[in-house]
C-alpha positions, 0 to 999 in steps of 0.5 A: 521541252515537254508541254508541261515544262512549256506551260510551267515556264510560260506561267513563270514568265507571266508572273515575272512580267506581272511583278516587274511591270504591273504589280502595285508592290513594284510601282514605286520602283517603276515610278523612278524610271524614265517614262520610256522604261516605265512604258516598256516594262508595263507592256507585256508584248514588249518586256514580256518577250525578254522575260520569256527569253530569260526563262527560256535561256535559263531552262536551256542552260540549267533545266533542273534549276530553271524548273525548280525556280519556275514552280513558285512563280507558276503557282503564284500565277495560278493563285492569282488567276483563281482568286480573280475568278473567285472574286468575280463569281463571288465566294460560295462560302459566304 
């Protein structure tokens, strides 16, 4: 695994965990889960490990497909981080 692919998979795994365990859009689905599952999914150290393991397994089994699938998730992470920085610093265009 090259450093580029490592970063790509790491960013994709972060976005996947964020979608499953922290995003508002999936909150109604998480609310229907037992409390223990809700707590597990909300923990990046807990569920995040399994998300990373899934991405790594996908990369091992199908490197080209996993890289292709990871790009939108990694790009979404970059957009989220940049938007957060912009919001905290203020929009220079305003």
